SEFILUM-628663 format. One record per residue (C-alpha): residue in one letter; x, y, z. Coordinates in steps of 0.1 Angstrom, whole numbers. Each point is the difference from the previous one (the first is absolute). Layout:
REM SEFILUM-628663
- A; X; Y; Z
...
END
This chain:
REM SEFILUM-628663
- X; 0; 0; 0
- X; 30; 23; 2
- X; 1; 8; -37
- X; -38; 8; 1
- X; 8; 24; 30
- X; 26; 18; -22
- X; -25; 3; -28
- X; -27; 15; 23
- X; 25; 25; 14
- X; 11; 10; -34
- X; -36; 7; -9
- X; -2; 25; 29
- X; 35; 15; -7
- X; -3; -3; -39
- X; 25; 29; -4
- X; 27; -17; 20
- X; 25; -25; -15
- X; 19; -7; 32
- X; -13; -23; 27
- X; 13; -18; 30
- X; -2; -36; 13
- X; 5; -5; 37
- X; 11; -36; 10
- X; 13; -15; 31
- X; 34; -15; -11
- X; -4; -27; 28
- X; -32; -14; -17
- X; 7; -29; -21
- X; -25; 11; -26
- X; 15; 34; -5
- X; 21; -10; -31
- X; -30; -17; -16
- X; -21; 31; 5
- X; 27; 23; -13
- X; 3; -20; -33
- X; -38; 0; -5
- X; -1; 38; 7
- X; 29; 7; -23
- X; -19; -17; -28
- X; -32; 20; 8
- X; 21; 33; 0
- X; 14; -8; -34
- X; -35; -8; -14
- X; -13; 33; 14
- X; 31; 20; -12
- X; 9; 12; 34
- X; 32; -1; 22
- X; -2; -20; 32
- X; 24; 8; 28
- X; 5; -28; 26
- X; 0; 11; 36
- X; 7; -24; 29
- X; -11; 2; 36
- X; 3; -24; 28
- X; 1; 24; 30
- X; -21; 31; 11
- X; 29; 22; -9
- X; 2; -16; -35
- X; -37; 9; -7
- X; 5; 37; 6
- X; 33; 0; -21
- X; -18; -19; -29
- X; -28; 27; 0
- X; 25; 28; 1
- X; 21; -15; -29
- X; -32; -3; -21
- X; -9; 36; 7
- X; 34; 11; -12
- X; -6; -19; -32
- X; -34; 18; -4
- X; -16; -34; -8
- X; -37; -2; -8
- X; -7; -26; 26
- X; 10; -30; 20
- X; -12; -36; -2
- X; 4; -18; 34
- X; 10; -36; -3
- X; -19; -25; 23
- X; 20; -7; 32
- X; -9; -8; 36
- X; 24; 27; 11
- X; -19; 26; -21
- X; -35; -13; 9
- X; 4; 10; 37
- X; 11; 35; -9
- X; -30; 13; -19
- X; -3; 32; 21
- X; 37; 7; -6
- X; -5; -4; -37
- X; -30; 24; -1
- X; 20; 26; 19
- X; 31; -3; -23
- X; -21; 1; -31
- X; -16; 34; 12
- X; 34; 13; 13
- X; 18; -6; -33
- X; -31; 5; -23
- X; 4; -34; -16
- X; -30; -19; -12
- X; 3; -37; 9
- X; -19; -31; -8
- X; -3; -28; 25
- X; -11; -35; 4
- X; -26; 4; 27
- X; -28; 25; 7
- X; 14; 8; 36
- X; 27; 20; -17
- X; -26; 21; -19
- X; -21; 7; 32
- X; 33; 11; 17
- X; 5; 26; -28
- X; 15; -19; -29
- X; -13; 8; -35
- X; -13; -34; -11
- X; 2; -38; 4
- X; -5; -28; -24
- X; -1; -35; 15
- X; -17; -24; 22
- X; -16; 8; 34
- X; 18; -11; 31
- X; -33; -9; 16
- X; -7; -25; -27
- X; 33; -18; 6
- X; -9; -1; 38
- X; -35; -14; -9
- X; 15; -28; -21
- X; 26; -7; 27
- X; -27; -3; 26
- X; -20; -24; -23
- X; 31; -22; -4
- X; 8; 0; 37
- X; -36; -11; 7
- X; 2; -28; -24
- X; 32; -12; 15
- X; -13; 2; 36
- X; -29; -22; -11
- X; 23; -27; -10
- X; 9; 6; -37
- X; 35; -6; -10
- X; 19; 31; -13
- X; 14; -20; -29
- X; -35; -8; -12
- X; -11; 37; -2
- X; 0; 17; -33
- X; 23; 29; -7
- X; -21; 32; -3
- X; 6; 36; -10
- X; -17; 32; 6
- X; -16; 10; -32
- X; -16; 33; 7
- X; 23; 29; -10
- X; -10; 35; 10
- X; 11; 35; -12
- X; -4; 27; 28
- X; 7; 36; -7
- X; 4; 28; 26
- X; -12; 32; -15
- X; 10; 21; 29
- X; 35; -11; -5
- X; -2; 5; -38
- X; -12; 36; 7
- X; 27; 7; 25
- X; 26; -12; -24
- X; -14; 21; -29
- X; -10; -30; -20
- X; -30; -4; -23
- X; -12; -36; 0
- X; -14; -9; -35
- X; -37; -7; 1
- X; 8; -32; -19
- X; 20; -12; 30
- X; -26; 13; 26
- X; -27; -20; -20
- X; 21; -33; 5
- X; 6; 7; 37
- X; -18; -24; 25
- X; 2; 28; 26
- X; 7; 37; -1
- X; 9; 17; 33
- X; -13; 35; 0
END
């Protein structure tokens, strides 16, 4: 979903050709995401700057570096370290005037511009169902592998206004939720 996030961000910042990708270098999937995002950036005709953060200090430094580049926005890679810092991301995005797209809605309610991904609550619901089945005696090896299939686009219009962005009507029309 990372490439789709870059595409959505490019729709909002259509006049920008420089974007950032923030990954945690300790995440084993960071390199896979980087390759997919590089391919997406080439297909969109934009430059993608890789930023790495694995500590709180790194996060501030990454936003500052992107602001110096005058990039049009930032795609936040999925990572447990990032997921617990949604309020910090909202504050950094505002402080450095950088529109960012995230994986989860919680980032958007904390001041992020938009999210495109699954809902954490849905993951929790499925986990509860599987736990109940195991507690009733089913063997974990016999349970089918399942994935969350509902993907949601959430846009925060207050953040868009604060960043001086005009969200295209075509994007607003595709949003599952618009926070006014």
